C-alpha positions in Angstrom: 60.4 113.0 140.3 61.4 109.1 141.0 59.6 107.7 144.3 62.4 106.9 147.2 62.3 103.0 147.6 61.4 101.5 151.2 65.2 100.6 151.3 66.8 103.6 150.6 64.7 105.9 153.7 65.6 102.2 156.0 68.8 102.7 155.0 69.2 106.6 155.7 67.4 106.2 158.8 70.1 103.9 160.5 72.5 106.2 159.3 70.8 109.1 160.9 70.2 107.7 164.2 73.7 106.2 164.5 75.0 108.2 167.2 71.8 107.6 169.8 72.2 103.9 169.0 76.0 104.0 170.0 75.1 106.1 172.7 72.3 103.7 174.1 74.6 100.7 173.4 77.1 102.5 175.5 75.1 103.5 178.5 74.2 99.6 178.1 77.7 98.6 178.4 78.1 101.2 181.7 75.2 100.0 183.3 76.0 95.7 182.8 79.7 96.3 183.8 78.6 98.4 187.3 75.6 96.0 188.2 78.5 92.7 187.6 80.5 94.9 190.3 78.1 94.5 193.1 76.6 91.0 192.6 77.3 88.0 191.0 73.7 87.0 189.5 73.1 87.6 186.1 68.9 86.9 186.2 68.3 90.2 186.9 70.5 92.0 184.6 69.0 89.7 182.0 65.3 90.5 182.6 66.6 94.2 182.5 68.0 93.7 179.1 64.5 92.2 178.0 62.8 94.8 179.3 65.2 97.9 177.9 65.0 95.7 174.2 61.9 95.4 174.5 60.7 99.5 174.8 63.8 99.9 172.3 62.0 98.3 169.7 58.6 99.8 170.5 60.7 103.4 170.6 62.6 102.0 167.3 58.9 102.0 165.8 57.5 104.5 166.6 60.7 106.9 166.0 60.6 105.0 162.1 57.2 105.9 161.5 57.7 109.0 161.9 60.7 109.4 160.2 59.2 107.7 156.7 56.0 109.9 157.3 58.4 112.9 157.1 60.5 111.6 154.2 57.5 111.0 152.2 55.6 114.8 153.1 59.4 116.2 152.2 59.1 114.0 149.0 55.7 115.0 147.7 56.8 118.6 148.7 59.7 118.4 146.3 57.2 117.3 143.4 54.2 119.7 144.1 57.4 122.5 143.5 57.6 121.8 140.2 53.5 121.8 139.2 51.9 124.2 141.4 52.8 126.9 143.4 50.6 126.3 146.1 51.3 127.1 150.0 52.8 123.9 151.6 51.4 122.8 154.5 52.0 124.1 157.6 55.6 122.7 158.8 56.0 120.4 162.0 60.1 121.3 162.7 62.7 123.6 162.0 64.1 121.2 159.9 60.6 121.0 157.4 60.3 125.3 157.9 63.9 125.8 156.7 62.8 123.1 153.7 59.7 124.6 153.0 61.9 128.2 152.7 63.9 126.6 150.0 61.1 125.7 148.4 59.2 128.5 148.1 62.4 129.9 147.1 62.6 127.8 144.4 59.1 128.4 143.1 59.4 132.4 142.9 62.0 132.0 140.8 61.4 129.3 138.3 57.8 131.7 138.2 59.4 134.3 137.6 61.7 132.8 135.1 58.9 131.3 133.1 57.0 134.7 132.8 60.1 135.9 131.6 60.1 133.3 128.7 56.6 133.2 127.8 56.8 136.8 127.6 59.7 136.9 125.1 58.3 134.4 123.4 55.1 136.5 122.9 56.6 139.3 121.9 58.7 137.3 119.2 55.7 135.4 118.1 54.1 139.1 117.2 57.1 140.7 116.2 57.2 137.7 113.2 53.4 137.6 112.5 53.8 141.5 111.6 56.6 141.0 109.7 55.1 138.2 107.1 51.8 140.3 107.1 54.0 143.1 105.9 56.1 141.5 103.7 53.1 140.2 101.7 52.7 143.9 100.6 55.7 144.2 98.3 55.4 140.6 97.3 52.0 141.7 95.4 53.6 144.7 94.2 56.4 142.3 93.0 53.9 140.2 91.0 51.8 142.9 89.7 55.1 144.2 88.0 56.0 140.2 86.7 52.2 140.9 85.1 54.2 144.0 82.7 55.1 142.0 79.1 57.8 143.9 79.0 59.5 142.7 82.4 62.7 140.5 81.4 63.4 137.3 82.9 59.5 136.9 84.0 59.3 133.3 84.2 62.5 132.9 86.2 61.8 136.1 88.6 58.5 134.5 88.8 59.4 131.2 90.0 61.4 133.0 92.5 59.0 135.4 93.9 56.9 131.9 94.5 59.9 130.7 96.5 59.4 133.8 98.6 55.6 133.5 99.2 56.1 129.9 100.3 58.6 130.6 102.8 56.3 133.4 104.3 53.5 130.8 104.4 55.6 128.5 106.4 56.9 131.0 108.6 53.1 131.5 109.3 52.1 128.5 109.4 54.7 127.5 112.3 53.6 130.3 114.2 50.5 129.0 114.4 50.9 125.4 114.5 52.7 126.5 118.1 49.2 128.0 119.2 47.1 125.1 121.1 44.0 126.8 119.7 45.0 126.8 116.3 41.9 127.0 113.9 41.4 123.5 113.3 37.9 122.7 111.3 37.2 119.2 110.4 34.8 118.8 108.1 33.8 116.2 105.5 35.8 116.8 102.3 36.4 116.0 98.8 40.0 114.7 98.7 40.3 115.0 94.9 39.3 119.1 95.3 41.9 119.3 98.2 44.7 118.0 95.9 43.7 119.5 92.7 43.8 123.2 94.0 47.5 122.7 95.7 48.5 121.3 92.2 46.6 124.0 90.5 49.3 126.6 92.5 52.0 124.7 91.9 51.2 124.2 87.9 54.0 127.4 87.3 56.9 125.6 88.6 55.6 122.4 86.7 55.7 124.0 83.2 59.1 125.8 83.9 60.7 122.7 85.0 59.2 120.7 82.3 58.1 117.4 84.5 55.3 115.7 83.8 52.5 115.5 86.3 50.3 111.7 86.4 47.4 112.4 88.6 45.1 109.5 89.0 42.7 110.4 92.2 39.3 108.2 92.6 36.6 110.4 94.2 36.1 109.9 97.8 35.6 112.1 101.0 38.2 111.9 104.0 37.2 114.1 107.4 40.3 116.7 107.9 40.7 120.3 107.8 40.7 121.7 104.1 43.5 124.5 104.6 45.8 122.3 107.1 46.4 119.4 104.7 45.9 121.7 101.7 49.5 123.2 103.4 50.8 119.8 103.8 50.0 118.6 100.1 51.6 121.8 99.4 54.8 121.3 100.9 54.8 117.4 100.0 54.9 118.8 95.7 57.4 121.4 96.9 60.0 119.1 98.4 58.8 117.1 95.0 59.5 119.4 92.4 62.8 120.8 94.3 64.3 117.6 93.9 63.0 115.8 91.0 65.3 117.2 88.1 63.4 115.1 85.5 60.8 112.3 84.7 57.3 112.5 86.6 55.9 112.8 89.8 52.2 110.5 91.0 49.5 111.5 92.2 47.5 108.6 93.3 45.9 106.4 95.8 47.1 102.8 97.2 45.3 100.1 95.2 42.1 99.1 97.5 43.1 102.0 99.8 41.5 105.2 98.3 42.2 107.0 101.6 46.1 106.9 101.4 47.3 109.6 99.0 50.4 109.0 97.5 52.9 111.7 96.1 56.0 109.6 94.0 58.8 111.1 92.0 61.4 110.4 90.2 64.0 112.6 91.5 67.4 112.4 93.8 65.5 110.2 96.2 66.6 110.5 100.2 70.0 108.8 101.7 68.9 105.8 103.9 70.6 107.4 107.0 68.4 110.7 106.7 65.4 109.0 106.4 64.6 108.4 110.3 64.9 111.9 110.6 63.5 113.6 108.1 60.8 115.0 110.3 62.7 116.7 112.8 62.6 120.2 112.6 65.4 121.7 111.2 67.2 118.7 109.8 68.1 119.2 106.3 70.2 115.5 105.5 72.3 115.4 102.7 70.0 116.7 100.0 69.7 119.9 102.0 73.3 120.7 102.7 73.7 120.4 98.9 71.0 122.4 98.0 72.3 125.6 100.6 68.8 126.3 100.7 66.8 124.1 102.5 65.5 125.1 106.2 64.4 121.7 107.2 61.2 123.0 108.1 58.7 121.6 105.5 58.3 118.1 106.9 58.5 119.0 110.3 55.5 121.4 109.8 53.6 118.7 107.8 54.2 115.8 110.0 52.9 118.0 113.4 50.0 119.3 111.4 49.1 115.9 110.4 49.4 114.5 114.0 47.4 117.0 115.4 44.5 115.9 112.6 45.2 112.3 113.4 46.8 111.7 110.1 49.8 110.0 109.1 52.6 111.1 107.1 54.9 108.0 105.7 58.3 108.0 103.4 60.1 105.6 102.0 63.0 106.2 99.0 66.0 104.9 96.9 68.5 107.6 96.7 68.8 108.0 92.6 65.2 106.9 92.0 62.8 108.7 93.8 61.1 109.5 96.7 57.3 108.2 97.7 55.3 110.1 100.3 52.0 108.3 101.6 49.5 110.8 103.2 47.0 108.1 105.5 43.6 109.5 106.3 42.2 105.9 107.1 43.0 106.9 111.4 40.1 109.5 111.1 37.6 106.8 113.0 40.0 107.3 116.0 39.5 111.4 116.0 37.3 111.3 119.3 38.4 108.7 120.8 
């Protein structure tokens, strides 16, 4: 809530006291008129006017000070109503009591609505968490069935099942990132090991799509959470695979900056008007509308997790030529500032 300016308070004060000012001015006029009817000497009248003006100025100063104080108190009450449920100060006037009652009622309604929202959010979170864990059972069963040599179209079915597993994992990660107590564990990790693990998971997809992978990483250690960074790299590889029909997906480090990991593809690229919004939740852009299956969640989660780990994600792309995503680990020294 923005603080009320002094000029605004003064304007409203004059407006609220306009009736009093008019009544005093009328009485002064009547007094002066009656005085003039009985004497021709105006010197006592002048003294009376100066004396009245002196006490009027004192009265206005005291009255305006009280008005200013009450206005600031009420302003503070309104501000506290949005952040606290503590009882307000003891009211000094009937007007203050009415304001106190209104603010207290607003506090109660706000608290009740917040409790209802939290209860509903908790219920939804529990439902989706249970659903994700339950769906893993039939997925595991399907994976066993696909191991049978006699299963027709095994490779195609395995690819689709892999996508289902990805979507389930994405939901779980989404639920976990909403939790402020998510299990972030910062460790000194070998970057090449993390990336190789993610690539190994997507290896069947590279083979099935007949895409070449150019893997060039130097040994370097970074301060991060291995599990969460592995999820980010997995999402970046998933996007590269999804939108690259042929060519190469390259994984390397920037020259002279080994803590800047680059994943570059030769896919369809991203439209210039979509680039500023690729990290927004639910935004799929032109490519997503063409694909029909894009959720707009993967990059949003990656950006959110990276921010919490104090890493940076940057994307550049040329439509029709490919996309380059950089995951920057160089900000780790700022982690504990």
